[in-house]
Phi, psi and omega in degrees: 000139178260101181301322176306314179290328172299306181293326175298319180295322178286328179291322177296325180295311179301310184298329181277009173069030181055039183222149178301154177158198184302308182297325176302314181298318174295316177298324178293322183292322178298314182298316177301320175304322186251028184299139183100345173266121190310321178295316181292324177296321179298310178302317180304319181293319181295318178305316181284329172302317185294322180279357179079020177261084186291328174293315171297321173301317174302321173300315179288329173303313179299320177299324183271353184070032183238162164251150181300132177292132183287348178279202178284166173306316187297314177303310180295321179300314181297317177307310178296314174305314178299319177300305185284332179278334175284334179256020184308147184257000000 
């Protein structure tokens, strides 16, 4: 797993204002590259949540072994950023 790429994908989501766009596309590409790794699958779920595709997000939450955060996307993003920075490799 690439800790650097996890942080990069999360930073792109934030830089894009938690909306679909160029940064979203790049974060999605990163997640596809690391498909099957739980942290990347969690980010993938968040990305599909951002675009409003709840069914696809649900699939990726399942792959990541996670449940959707009941709060906002930004709250879930902070949860994940805290998780990956405290477990940094």
